[in-house]
C-alpha positions as CSV (number, residue, x, y, z in Angstrom):
1,M,75.1,82.8,104.9
2,G,72.5,85.5,103.6
3,I,73.0,88.0,101.1
4,Q,75.0,90.9,102.0
5,R,74.6,94.3,100.6
6,L,77.9,95.7,100.1
7,H,78.6,99.0,100.8
8,S,80.9,101.7,99.0
9,Y,82.5,104.4,101.7
10,A,82.3,108.0,100.2
11,A,83.2,111.4,101.7
12,G,83.7,109.6,104.9
13,H,80.1,107.4,105.3
14,W,78.9,103.9,103.8
15,H,76.5,103.9,101.1
16,A,74.4,101.2,100.3
17,G,73.7,102.5,96.7
18,T,70.7,102.3,94.8
19,G,69.0,101.0,91.7
20,S,69.1,97.4,90.9
21,P,72.3,95.4,92.3
22,A,74.3,93.0,90.6
23,L,74.0,90.0,92.3
24,L,77.5,88.0,93.7
25,V,77.7,84.6,93.8
26,S,79.7,81.8,95.7
27,A,82.3,80.2,93.3
28,I,81.8,76.7,95.0
29,D,78.2,76.2,94.4
30,G,76.4,79.5,92.8
31,A,74.7,80.5,95.8
32,P,74.1,83.9,96.4
33,V,76.5,85.9,98.4
34,A,76.2,89.6,98.0
35,E,74.7,92.4,96.1
36,A,76.4,95.1,95.2
37,T,75.5,98.7,93.3
38,S,77.0,102.0,93.3
39,G,73.8,103.6,92.0
40,G,73.3,107.2,93.6
41,L,76.7,108.3,94.5
42,D,78.4,111.3,93.6
43,M,81.4,110.3,92.1
44,A,82.5,114.0,91.6
45,A,81.9,114.8,95.4
46,M,84.3,111.6,96.4
47,L,86.6,113.4,93.9
48,R,86.4,116.4,95.8
49,H,86.5,114.9,99.1
50,A,89.9,113.0,98.1
51,H,91.1,116.3,96.8
52,R,90.5,119.0,99.8
53,R,91.0,116.3,102.7
54,G,92.7,113.4,101.8
55,G,95.3,114.7,99.9
56,P,96.4,118.1,102.2
57,A,96.5,115.5,105.2
58,L,98.9,113.5,103.3
59,R,101.0,115.7,101.8
60,A,101.3,117.4,105.1
61,L,103.0,114.1,106.4
62,T,106.7,112.9,105.5
63,F,107.4,109.8,103.7
64,H,108.8,108.3,107.2
65,E,105.0,109.2,108.7
66,R,103.2,107.8,105.8
67,A,105.2,104.6,106.0
68,S,104.3,104.0,109.6
69,L,100.5,104.3,108.6
70,L,101.2,101.8,106.1
71,K,103.2,99.7,109.0
72,A,99.7,100.0,111.0
73,L,97.5,99.4,108.3
74,A,99.7,95.6,107.4
75,Q,99.2,95.1,111.3
76,A,95.3,96.1,111.5
77,L,94.5,93.8,108.4
78,T,96.8,91.3,110.2
79,A,94.9,90.9,112.9
80,R,91.7,90.2,111.3
81,K,92.8,88.4,108.5
82,E,91.0,85.6,109.5
83,E,87.6,87.1,108.6
84,L,89.4,87.5,104.6
85,Y,90.3,83.9,104.7
86,A,86.6,83.0,105.2
87,L,85.1,85.2,102.4
88,S,88.2,84.5,100.5
89,A,86.8,80.4,99.5
90,L,83.5,81.6,98.2
91,T,85.9,83.1,95.2
92,G,87.2,79.5,95.1
93,A,90.4,80.1,96.1
94,T,92.2,77.4,98.5
95,R,93.5,78.2,101.6
96,A,97.2,78.6,99.9
97,D,95.5,80.7,96.9
98,S,94.0,82.9,99.8
99,W,97.5,83.5,101.3
100,I,99.0,84.7,98.0
101,D,96.1,87.4,98.1
102,I,95.6,88.2,101.7
103,D,99.0,87.9,103.5
104,G,100.9,88.6,100.1
105,G,98.9,92.1,100.2
106,I,99.9,92.6,104.0
107,G,103.1,91.5,103.2
108,T,103.5,94.8,100.4
109,L,102.1,96.7,102.9
110,F,105.0,96.1,105.1
111,V,107.8,96.3,102.3
112,Y,106.6,99.6,101.2
113,A,106.8,100.7,105.0
114,S,110.1,99.4,105.6
115,K,111.3,100.9,102.5
116,G,109.8,104.2,103.3
117,K,112.1,104.2,106.0
118,R,115.0,103.3,104.8
119,E,115.1,104.8,101.7
120,L,113.3,108.0,101.5
121,P,114.1,111.1,103.7
122,N,111.8,112.1,106.5
123,E,110.6,115.0,104.4
124,T,107.5,115.6,102.0
125,F,109.6,115.7,98.8
126,L,112.2,114.1,97.3
127,V,115.6,115.1,95.7
128,D,115.7,113.2,92.0
129,G,119.3,112.7,90.8
130,A,122.3,115.0,91.3
131,V,122.6,118.7,90.6
132,E,123.1,119.7,86.8
133,G,125.6,122.4,86.2
134,L,124.2,125.2,83.7
135,S,126.9,127.9,83.5
136,R,130.3,128.7,83.3
137,N,130.7,130.0,87.1
138,G,128.9,127.8,88.9
139,T,126.1,130.6,90.0
140,F,123.0,128.6,88.0
141,L,122.3,125.3,88.7
142,G,119.5,122.9,87.9
143,Q,118.1,120.1,90.3
144,H,115.1,117.5,89.8
145,I,112.8,116.8,92.8
146,R,109.5,114.8,92.9
147,V,106.5,116.4,94.9
148,P,103.5,114.3,95.4
149,R,100.3,115.2,92.4
150,E,97.4,117.0,94.4
151,G,94.8,114.7,92.8
152,A,93.5,111.2,93.7
153,S,94.9,107.9,92.5
154,V,91.7,106.0,91.3
155,Q,92.3,102.3,91.2
156,I,90.4,99.9,89.5
157,N,91.3,96.5,90.3
158,A,90.5,92.7,88.9
159,F,88.3,89.8,90.4
160,N,91.2,87.3,90.9
161,F,93.4,89.0,93.7
162,P,90.5,91.0,95.5
163,V,93.1,92.0,98.2
164,W,96.5,92.0,97.0
165,G,95.2,93.6,93.8
166,M,93.6,96.9,95.7
167,L,96.7,96.9,98.7
168,E,99.8,96.5,96.2
169,K,98.3,100.0,94.4
170,L,97.4,101.2,97.6
171,A,100.9,101.0,99.0
172,P,103.0,103.1,96.8
173,A,100.1,105.5,96.6
174,I,99.5,106.4,100.4
175,L,103.2,106.4,100.8
176,G,103.4,108.9,97.5
177,G,101.3,111.2,99.5
178,M,98.0,110.4,97.2
179,P,94.6,109.6,98.1
180,V,93.0,106.5,96.8
181,I,90.0,105.4,95.4
182,A,89.8,102.0,95.3
183,K,87.2,100.2,92.6
184,P,87.4,96.1,92.9
185,A,85.9,93.8,90.2
186,T,82.0,93.2,91.4
187,A,82.1,89.6,91.0
188,T,84.7,89.1,93.9
189,A,83.7,92.4,95.5
190,Y,82.2,91.2,98.9
191,L,85.9,90.4,100.0
192,A,87.5,93.6,98.9
193,E,84.7,95.3,101.0
194,K,85.8,93.2,103.7
195,A,89.1,94.9,103.5
196,A,88.4,98.1,103.1
197,R,85.8,98.1,106.3
198,I,88.9,96.7,108.2
199,I,90.8,99.6,107.0
200,V,88.2,102.3,107.6
201,E,87.5,100.7,110.9
202,S,91.1,101.0,111.9
203,G,91.0,104.8,112.1
204,I,94.6,104.7,110.6
205,L,94.4,106.7,107.7
206,P,93.4,110.0,107.3
207,E,89.5,111.1,106.5
208,G,89.5,111.5,102.8
209,A,92.5,109.1,102.2
210,F,90.8,106.0,101.0
211,Q,87.7,105.8,100.0
212,F,86.1,102.6,97.9
213,V,83.6,101.8,95.3
214,A,81.0,98.8,95.6
215,G,80.0,98.6,91.9
216,S,80.0,100.5,88.8
217,T,82.7,103.3,88.6
218,G,79.7,105.4,87.1
219,D,81.0,108.8,85.7
220,L,83.8,108.9,87.7
221,L,86.5,109.2,85.3
222,D,84.4,112.0,83.2
223,H,85.9,114.0,86.7
224,L,89.4,113.4,87.0
225,T,91.7,116.3,86.7
226,S,95.1,116.5,85.1
227,Q,96.9,115.9,88.9
228,D,94.5,112.6,89.2
229,M,95.8,109.2,88.0
230,V,94.3,105.5,87.1
231,G,95.8,102.4,87.8
232,F,93.9,99.6,86.2
233,T,94.1,96.0,85.9
234,G,91.9,93.6,84.0
235,S,91.3,93.0,79.9
236,L,92.5,94.2,77.4
237,A,89.5,95.6,76.2
238,T,88.0,97.4,79.0
239,S,91.1,99.1,79.2
240,T,91.2,100.6,75.8
241,R,87.6,101.6,76.3
242,L,88.7,103.4,79.9
243,Q,91.7,105.0,78.4
244,A,89.8,106.3,75.5
245,N,87.9,108.2,77.7
246,A,87.6,111.8,76.6
247,N,88.1,113.3,79.8
248,I,91.2,111.4,80.3
249,L,92.3,112.2,76.8
250,K,91.4,116.1,77.9
251,N,93.3,116.3,80.9
252,A,96.6,113.9,80.1
253,V,95.5,112.2,82.8
254,H,98.2,109.5,83.9
255,F,96.6,106.1,83.2
256,T,98.5,103.0,84.1
257,A,97.4,99.5,82.6
258,E,98.6,96.2,83.8
259,R,96.2,93.2,81.5
260,D,96.1,90.2,79.3
261,S,99.2,88.9,79.4
262,L,100.3,85.6,77.3
263,N,103.3,84.8,79.6
264,C,105.7,81.7,78.7
265,S,108.2,79.6,80.2
266,I,110.6,78.1,78.1
267,L,112.7,74.8,78.7
268,G,116.4,75.2,78.0
269,P,117.8,72.9,75.0
270,D,120.5,71.7,77.4
271,I,118.2,70.1,80.4
272,E,117.7,66.6,79.8
273,P,114.4,64.5,81.1
274,G,114.9,62.9,84.3
275,S,117.5,65.5,85.5
276,P,116.1,67.7,88.6
277,D,116.0,71.0,86.8
278,F,113.7,69.0,84.3
279,D,111.6,68.3,87.0
280,I,111.6,72.0,88.5
281,F,110.2,73.1,84.8
282,I,107.3,70.2,85.3
283,K,106.7,71.2,88.6
284,E,106.7,75.3,88.2
285,V,104.5,75.1,84.8
286,A,101.8,72.8,86.8
287,R,101.7,75.1,89.6
288,E,101.4,78.0,87.6
289,M,98.3,76.2,85.9
290,T,96.2,75.2,89.1
291,V,97.3,77.9,91.6
292,K,93.8,80.4,92.0
293,A,92.8,77.9,89.2
294,G,94.9,79.6,86.8
295,Q,93.3,83.0,87.4
296,K,96.4,84.8,87.3
297,C,97.7,87.7,85.1
298,T,101.3,86.4,85.2
299,A,100.1,82.2,84.9
300,I,102.3,80.7,82.1
301,R,99.8,80.2,79.0
302,R,102.6,78.9,76.7
303,I,105.1,76.4,77.5
304,I,108.1,76.7,74.9
305,L,110.0,73.5,74.9
306,P,112.5,71.5,72.5
307,A,110.7,69.7,70.0
308,S,112.7,66.5,71.3
309,R,111.3,67.1,74.6
310,M,107.6,66.8,73.7
311,E,106.9,63.5,74.4
312,A,108.6,63.7,77.8
313,V,107.0,67.0,79.0
314,Q,103.8,66.3,77.7
315,A,104.0,62.8,79.6
316,A,105.3,64.5,83.2
317,L,102.9,67.4,83.0
318,S,100.1,64.9,82.4
319,K,101.3,62.8,85.2
320,R,101.4,65.6,87.2
321,L,97.8,67.0,86.3
322,A,96.4,64.2,86.8
323,G,97.1,64.2,90.3
324,V,95.9,67.6,91.1
325,A,92.4,67.4,93.0
326,V,90.0,69.7,92.0
327,G,87.2,70.5,94.7
328,D,85.7,72.2,97.5
329,P,88.6,74.9,98.3
330,R,87.5,74.9,102.0
331,L,88.6,71.0,102.1
332,E,92.5,70.5,103.3
333,T,92.6,67.8,100.6
334,T,92.1,70.2,97.7
335,R,94.3,71.7,95.9
336,M,92.7,73.4,93.1
337,G,89.0,75.3,93.6
338,P,86.6,76.7,90.9
339,L,87.1,79.9,88.8
340,A,85.4,82.7,90.3
341,S,82.2,82.6,88.7
342,L,80.2,80.9,86.1
343,D,80.7,83.8,83.6
344,Q,84.3,83.3,83.9
345,R,84.0,79.4,83.5
346,A,81.8,80.4,80.1
347,D,84.5,82.3,79.0
348,V,87.6,79.8,79.8
349,R,85.5,77.3,77.9
350,A,84.9,79.8,74.8
351,Q,88.7,80.8,74.4
352,I,89.7,77.3,74.6
353,E,87.3,76.2,71.9
354,R,88.8,79.2,69.9
355,L,92.4,77.5,70.7
356,R,91.3,74.5,69.5
357,A,91.2,75.6,66.0
358,E,95.0,75.0,65.9
359,C,95.7,72.9,69.0
360,D,94.7,69.6,70.7
361,I,93.6,69.2,74.3
362,V,96.1,66.3,75.6
363,W,94.7,66.4,78.9
364,G,92.0,67.6,80.3
365,D,88.4,68.2,79.6
366,P,86.9,71.9,79.2
367,D,83.0,70.4,79.7
368,A,83.2,67.9,82.3
369,A,84.9,67.7,85.8
370,S,84.4,64.3,87.9
371,L,84.2,66.0,91.5
372,S,83.2,64.3,94.4
373,G,81.3,66.6,97.6
374,V,80.8,69.4,95.2
375,D,78.1,70.1,92.5
376,A,80.2,70.5,89.1
377,V,77.5,72.2,87.1
378,K,76.4,74.7,89.8
379,G,79.9,75.7,90.8
380,A,82.6,77.0,88.3
381,F,84.5,73.9,88.5
382,V,86.9,73.1,85.3
383,T,89.8,70.5,85.0
384,P,93.0,71.7,84.4
385,M,93.6,71.3,80.3
386,L,96.7,70.8,78.8
387,L,97.1,71.8,74.9
388,A,99.5,70.7,72.1
389,A,99.7,73.1,69.0
390,R,99.6,71.1,66.0
391,D,102.2,73.3,63.7
392,A,103.8,75.5,66.6
393,Q,105.7,77.8,64.0
394,A,102.0,78.4,61.8
395,A,99.8,78.7,64.9
396,E,98.6,82.1,65.7
397,R,95.8,81.3,68.6
398,P,98.1,80.6,71.6
399,H,99.8,84.2,71.0
400,D,96.9,86.1,71.1
401,T,94.2,83.8,72.9
402,E,94.0,83.9,76.8
403,A,91.8,81.6,78.5
404,F,92.3,82.8,82.2
405,G,91.7,79.4,83.8
406,P,94.0,76.8,84.2
407,A,94.8,76.2,80.6
408,A,98.5,76.5,78.8
409,T,99.4,75.3,75.4
410,L,102.7,73.2,74.3
411,L,104.6,74.8,71.7
412,A,108.0,73.0,70.2
413,Y,110.8,74.5,68.9
414,G,113.5,73.7,66.3
415,D,116.5,75.8,67.8
416,L,117.3,78.9,70.4
417,D,116.7,81.2,68.2
418,N,113.3,79.6,67.6
419,A,112.3,79.8,71.1
420,V,113.0,83.4,71.2
421,A,110.9,83.9,68.2
422,L,108.2,82.2,69.7
423,A,108.4,84.0,73.2
424,R,108.3,87.4,71.4
425,R,104.8,86.3,69.9
426,G,103.2,87.1,72.6
427,D,103.6,90.7,71.9
428,G,104.1,92.0,75.4
429,S,104.0,89.7,78.4
430,L,104.0,90.6,82.3
431,A,106.7,87.6,83.1
432,G,108.9,84.9,81.2
433,S,110.6,82.4,82.9
434,L,113.6,79.9,81.6
435,V,114.8,76.6,83.0
436,T,118.4,76.4,82.0
437,R,122.0,75.9,83.8
438,D,123.7,77.5,80.5
439,P,124.8,81.3,81.0
440,E,125.1,81.2,77.0
441,I,121.5,80.5,76.7
442,A,120.1,82.4,79.2
443,R,122.3,85.3,77.7
444,R,120.2,84.7,74.4
445,V,116.8,84.4,75.6
446,I,116.8,87.2,77.8
447,F,118.6,89.7,75.4
448,G,116.4,88.6,73.0
449,A,113.2,88.8,74.1
450,G,113.7,90.9,77.0
451,A,112.1,94.2,75.6
452,F,109.1,91.9,75.1
453,H,108.7,91.1,78.6
454,G,108.4,92.7,82.1
455,R,110.0,90.4,84.4
456,L,112.3,87.3,83.1
457,L,113.2,84.3,85.8
458,V,116.3,82.4,85.5
459,L,115.1,78.9,87.0
460,N,117.2,76.4,88.0
461,A,118.1,73.9,91.0
462,D,120.5,76.5,92.2
463,C,117.6,78.7,93.0
464,A,114.5,76.8,92.9
465,A,114.5,76.0,96.8
466,E,114.2,79.7,97.3
467,S,112.5,81.3,94.1
468,T,109.4,82.9,94.7
469,G,108.7,81.5,91.2
470,H,107.3,82.3,87.8
471,G,104.5,84.3,88.7
472,S,105.0,85.8,92.0
473,P,104.8,89.6,91.4
474,M,107.3,91.3,94.5
475,P,107.2,94.6,95.8
476,H,110.8,95.0,95.5
477,L,110.5,94.6,91.6
478,V,108.5,96.1,88.7
479,H,105.2,94.3,88.0
480,G,104.0,95.1,84.2
481,G,105.2,94.6,81.0
482,P,104.7,96.3,77.6
483,G,102.3,96.2,74.7
484,R,99.7,93.5,75.2
485,A,100.6,93.4,78.7
486,G,99.4,97.3,79.0
487,G,102.8,99.0,78.7
488,G,102.6,100.0,82.8
489,E,104.3,99.5,86.0
490,E,103.8,98.9,89.3
491,L,105.7,98.1,92.4
492,G,109.5,98.2,91.8
493,G,110.1,99.4,95.2
494,I,110.3,103.1,95.4
495,R,109.9,103.5,91.5
496,A,105.7,103.2,92.2
497,V,105.9,105.8,95.3
498,M,107.4,107.9,92.3
499,H,104.6,107.6,89.6
500,H,102.6,109.4,92.1
501,M,104.8,112.1,92.5
502,Q,105.3,114.8,89.9
503,R,109.2,115.5,88.5
504,V,109.7,119.4,88.6
505,A,113.2,120.4,87.3
506,L,114.3,123.7,89.4
507,Q,116.8,126.2,88.7
508,G,118.3,128.5,90.3
509,S,121.5,129.9,92.3
510,P,123.4,127.4,94.8
511,A,122.0,129.1,97.8
512,M,118.6,129.3,96.6
513,L,118.6,125.1,95.7
514,T,120.1,124.8,98.8
515,A,117.1,126.3,100.5
516,L,114.9,125.1,98.7
517,T,116.0,121.1,98.7
518,K,117.1,121.4,102.7
519,S,120.3,119.7,100.5
520,Y,123.6,121.2,100.3
521,V,124.5,122.5,96.9
522,K,128.5,123.5,96.3
523,G,128.7,127.5,96.0
524,T,126.0,128.2,98.6
525,P,127.6,131.1,100.9
526,E,128.3,129.2,104.1
527,P,126.3,130.2,107.6
528,V,128.1,130.9,110.7
529,S,128.9,128.0,112.8
530,P,129.1,128.8,116.5
531,A,131.5,125.5,117.0
532,H,132.6,122.5,115.2
533,P,129.9,120.9,113.8
534,F,130.8,117.6,115.5
535,R,129.6,119.6,118.9
536,L,126.0,120.6,117.6
537,A,123.4,118.9,117.8
538,F,121.0,117.1,115.6
539,E,118.5,120.1,115.4
540,D,121.3,122.8,115.9
541,L,123.2,121.4,112.4
542,V,122.0,123.9,109.2
543,P,122.7,122.7,105.3
544,G,126.0,124.4,104.4
545,Q,127.7,124.8,108.0
546,S,131.4,124.1,107.2
547,F,134.7,123.1,108.8
548,H,137.6,123.7,107.1
549,S,140.5,122.0,108.6
550,P,144.2,122.7,108.6
551,E,146.7,121.8,106.0
552,R,148.8,118.4,106.5
553,V,152.0,117.6,104.5
554,I,151.6,114.1,103.1
555,T,155.5,112.7,103.4
556,L,157.2,109.5,101.7
557,A,157.5,108.1,105.5
558,D,153.8,108.3,105.7
559,I,152.9,106.5,102.5
560,E,155.8,103.6,103.2
561,H,154.2,103.0,106.8
562,F,150.8,103.2,105.6
563,A,151.7,101.0,103.1
564,H,153.7,98.3,105.6
565,F,150.7,98.8,108.4
566,T,147.9,98.1,106.2
567,G,149.7,95.4,103.5
568,D,148.8,97.5,100.8
569,T,152.1,97.5,98.7
570,F,150.7,98.2,95.5
571,Y,153.2,99.3,93.1
572,A,151.9,103.0,92.5
573,H,152.5,103.7,96.1
574,M,156.1,102.0,96.8
575,D,157.6,101.6,93.4
576,E,159.2,104.7,91.4
577,E,160.5,102.6,88.6
578,A,157.1,100.7,87.9
579,V,155.3,103.6,87.8
580,K,157.1,105.3,84.8
581,G,154.9,106.1,82.1
582,H,151.7,105.3,84.3
583,P,148.8,107.1,82.7
584,F,147.4,108.3,85.6
585,F,150.1,108.9,88.0
586,P,153.0,110.9,87.9
587,G,155.2,108.9,90.5
588,R,154.7,107.2,93.8
589,V,151.4,108.2,95.0
590,A,149.6,108.4,98.3
591,H,147.0,105.5,99.0
592,G,143.3,107.1,98.5
593,Y,142.8,105.2,101.8
594,L,145.6,107.3,103.4
595,L,144.0,110.3,102.4
596,L,140.7,109.5,104.0
597,S,142.2,108.8,107.0
598,F,144.4,111.8,106.9
599,A,141.0,113.5,106.6
600,A,138.9,112.0,109.6
601,G,142.3,113.1,111.5
602,L,141.9,116.5,110.3
603,F,137.9,116.6,110.6
604,V,137.3,114.8,113.6
605,E,136.4,116.5,117.2
606,P,137.5,113.8,119.4
607,K,135.6,114.5,122.4
608,R,132.3,112.7,123.4
609,G,129.4,115.3,121.7
610,P,126.4,114.8,119.7
611,V,128.2,112.2,116.6
612,L,127.4,108.6,117.8
613,A,128.8,106.7,115.1
614,N,130.1,107.1,111.8
615,Y,128.0,104.5,109.7
616,G,128.7,104.6,106.2
617,L,130.8,106.4,102.6
618,D,128.6,107.0,99.4
619,N,129.7,108.1,96.4
620,L,133.8,108.1,96.8
621,R,135.7,109.3,93.9
622,F,139.3,109.6,93.9
623,L,140.2,112.6,91.4
624,K,143.6,113.8,91.6
625,P,146.6,111.4,92.6
626,V,148.2,113.0,95.8
627,T,152.4,112.5,95.0
628,P,155.1,112.9,98.6
629,G,155.5,116.1,99.4
630,E,151.9,117.6,98.6
631,S,149.4,119.2,101.3
632,I,145.8,118.4,101.8
633,R,143.2,119.8,103.8
634,V,139.2,119.3,104.1
635,R,136.2,121.1,103.7
636,L,133.6,118.8,106.4
637,T,129.7,120.1,105.1
638,V,126.5,119.4,106.7
639,K,124.7,118.3,103.3
640,S,121.4,117.0,104.9
641,K,120.0,115.5,107.7
642,S,116.8,113.4,108.6
643,P,115.4,112.5,111.7
644,R,115.3,108.3,112.1
645,N,113.7,107.9,115.7
646,A,113.7,109.1,119.4
647,A,117.3,108.6,120.0
648,Y,119.3,110.2,116.7
649,G,119.1,111.4,113.5
650,E,120.9,111.0,110.1
651,V,123.2,113.4,108.9
652,R,125.0,113.4,105.3
653,W,128.5,115.4,105.3
654,D,129.6,116.7,102.1
655,V,133.5,116.0,102.4
656,E,136.0,117.4,99.8
657,I,139.7,116.7,100.2
658,T,141.9,119.5,98.5
659,T,145.4,120.1,97.9
660,G,147.4,122.8,98.9
661,T,147.1,124.4,95.1
662,G,143.5,123.7,95.4
663,E,142.4,120.9,93.1
664,T,140.3,118.4,94.5
665,A,141.8,115.2,95.4
666,A,138.5,113.2,96.6
667,T,135.4,113.8,97.4
668,Y,132.9,111.8,98.9
669,D,129.5,111.7,101.6
670,L,130.0,110.6,105.2
671,L,126.9,109.5,107.3
672,T,127.0,110.0,110.6
673,M,124.0,109.2,113.7
674,N,123.6,112.4,115.7
675,A,121.7,112.7,119.0
676,Y,118.9,115.5,119.6
677,A,119.8,118.1,122.2
678,E,115.9,116.9,123.3
679,P,115.2,113.4,122.4
680,A,111.8,112.9,123.7
681,A,110.6,116.6,122.2
682,T,112.0,115.8,118.8
683,A,111.3,112.1,118.3
684,A,110.6,111.3,114.5
685,E,108.2,108.1,115.3
């Protein structure tokens, strides 16, 4: 393979860059693979392109439309993923390692596409939380909303996951309506550039929504505005330097960092050697040490175990590590490939040497690797290395020194409080895990060390078969951690989307808030409805349109019939004597679900019409008991609506059940699927 010149994609064009390029080499044998430079790129022009073209185009789309873009992008990458796998081996990744990076990144796009459709409205903004009452008579209210930031998301990624790292940041940014400028770590940028080319060549994203920098960021950060944001993954030192940029500080640019992390795994004192849970612990630690040659920000660096288990754990781990085949990652028999570069190997060796001031190497050799079929000198190979602290209580280096490779340190604890104290000494970690079967042990560890971790896994044989493991960030859960880990959050489902949006507190009258949020706020004057709302097609419904039912008296016979018909003979409905002195009920009362049933009977329009189905109730609250002889009536109001597909949209109805005296007995949201008058003309896809 010849030396490839990597290109940046800026302002709609590919640029080779000028000046002296950096040489990128194969991790397997040191052979040149590519060269890269961002010299000559107009970084200010890239930001302007994102601001003027990409941002407006994305913000004009709804969440559902942006989600469709992500799904199409995932499909385009899937169709060409073997091109990515071919290059991934040169970074030192085995096929299994590459699956985490490539298919894991693509899977993240699919997850965000699905969440965007299921959890977000088909709108360009998001209502955030409940309406807040700000006045006595309800004429002045508050409501939070989220709107997209009108800047760009500058995403600076690490060398260890060139594809996943780029896509896991891109997905929530695009869904949140922000254009992306992606900058991969230069050492493995040839793989990231291939993924970027697939994205650009697909033509799926609007022009300006995605740009790519191969090489240095140059003066990019100096041009950021208060609307821009930076997502960084890498070392603590680089993060600190970038975050201290004068322009970032002046404009309060939102900066999210995911960086060095001395993650730990704790073996509970209840786990005996030879048990299935002990074997799970050994397997998990060994896997975290060797997957991606230990080059994972979530990898286990500190192995915290009872002093009484030290000999057994050391022997079991050493035996398992001895069976790890280290070599050419392109071979099926290889279980661990080289580090990403010779520079990385030199750094790992230096950090191991620092750890050795307080620790002994009990397995492996940082300076030797006996391998067949590869040159261990030209390639960035090291063996797995297991260390043990000579004095776990006094040692400092295991808690402040990260050898970013296949290395971890054994730390013995006396009691569980000591284990928690050791876990906390990492001063902020992305991930921690605990193997135990005892909920009390788990409780003490989780609530004792939880504030120092971004994610905690409680592992045992009950969940091990389906567990994604200690080191696998999932798009549904936050990825980040406090302190040393950077203090940021990525992923976390829709939480990450909200990071790319500005929370705005709106204040005004009920009518104004209803008009602005397209969601009914109580107190808004009701628009005239030409018919019962259930007779109106989806597009003819307007938030605030209401139906007020006639009254119905609840009788004792109704209550008794409902009780015997359903089997719900709870004493509060059936026994006057038993309910005497009750703190909530003045006597026998109607079943709450009887009220819901009668409410449906009062507001339902029985003939076939646009309402296709009732598929749920949200936020149900019973606020006042209804006694025999009292009457109820119902207000049914269009609260909000969201197109779903070519056949129907979702309508959320505000339902209030009141008594004859006007007191509110119950409130809830009713969800229905409503047909369009002209389905083909109003398709949401």
